[in-house]
C-alpha positions, 0 to 999 in steps of 0.5 A: 912741588904743589900739585895745583889741580889737586888743591881743594877746599880744605887747602883753601880753608887752611890758606884763609885761616892762616892769613890773620895775623897770629894771636889769641884772637886768631887761633887758626883751629879748624874747629872755631867759629872763625873756621866755620865763618871762612869755610864758604869763602874757602869753598868758593876760592876752590870752585874758581881754582878749579875752573881756572885749572879747567881753563888751563888744562882743557880749554887752552887745547882747541881740540877740546874746548867748550867754554872758550870755543867761541873766543877760539872761533872769533880769533879765527874768524869763524863762523864764516860763509863756509860754516854749515847751518847749525853745526855740531860742537864737533864740526864747529871744532873741526873747522877751527882746527883746520884753520889753525892747522892750514899753513897753505899750500898747492900740493895734492897732498895738502888738499887731501890733508885739508879735507881729511881735517874737516872729516872729508876723504877725498882724491884729486884728478889733474887734467892735462892738455892732450899732446902728441908724442907726450900723451898716452893712448886712452888719455883724455882729449882735453884742450889747453884750458884744461891744464888749470882745471882740477877735479875733487872726488868725494863720496856723494855722502859724507856722514859726520857721525856723533862721537862721545867726548867731542859731541854735546848732549842734544846734538843729532847722531849724525849729519850729512853735508858736502857743502862746507868742503866745496865752500872751504876748497873753493876758498883756498884753491889757487886763483888761476885754477878751476875746481870741479867736484865729482861725487860717487 
């Protein structure tokens, strides 16, 4: 079996030299003038093949894509109003991955996992109306409308650090921004609820 990713210029030159019909005019010998003429096209074919293999092996994975990132983002409606101003390459990939992985849900675990995919560590507090005989001493005295309120607890500063590999040359070593977290959670929160944010 041929290892396609291992094919190089010599392999493509051999393929080009083997293409003409056999005979005295086309010997297929790599030391001929024909071989020298066919070497540049063979090198170009090898470069196209290497770029194609890169697209297949790396760019097809949204977690590592660079060249095809704009196409991936276009497919998933990014950038959107929640995208921060001048996002880093890593932030763009995380937003894309969170959109791809988002299957929907209303549980605490779903929202915590959704935030974690964006790079934020959060906890969630749910509120319940105070009910005699059900609520405990020390519970908040909440009215009936608090049944539909939940709160995201997050650090006041979430630092997105530059990572070698996913990051690109020229990007900042860290960014500090919580607006994307708020925007994306408000976009997917259940419509009948109210969402508060508490930063510590």
